[in-house]
C-alpha angles and dihedrals in degrees: 000000000000122000114206113211113212119209125195134190118232090253089056093048092049092049090055092048095050100051113153119264127215123264114241108241115219103238101154109120094008127129110201121215109254097190098127136032089251091053089052095050093045092047093051094045085055090049091053090055094044115105096213142061121286132197118231121196111200124213086249087064093251114139120212124191104204150154110234112218104164142016138190121203122207136178090275136029088250089056091050127077144166126225118218149170126226129198090239102048122053097204130078113262133188141203134194120248088232091061095057117098100168138016124196125186088221105155129072113278100240093195098049112123092356104134132155091237090059092053093047090051092050090049094048091047091054091043092049090050088059097252116159129210091023112200118176109200131197119254114268115266089223 
């Protein structure tokens, strides 16, 4: 068995460590256009990544306030679905992409503005002020 040893220059290591991140899109309160199959797929992918509740309006007129935790994409919208939780039902539910007429990012985005750098800054400010037993707690979920 041959083991290959990789050697990197410092510039290469720094380039790897400074890989670009993704910019957080402000979705809270938005209602994406669902005019095409591509629009539906893109909107539901964003809803899966969203860390808040969404409101789905089905083609039947039913409105569902939910937290989307999973999705399965198939060849068609009818073969694709999202799985979600609602405050009123304890089990996991699912709905086909084909049944969704409207999507609203209606709940508060719990991940918006939450960055490691912000946490470190707040910690360092408290430490510099002489506070002891510093405990930074997450904001209440309401």
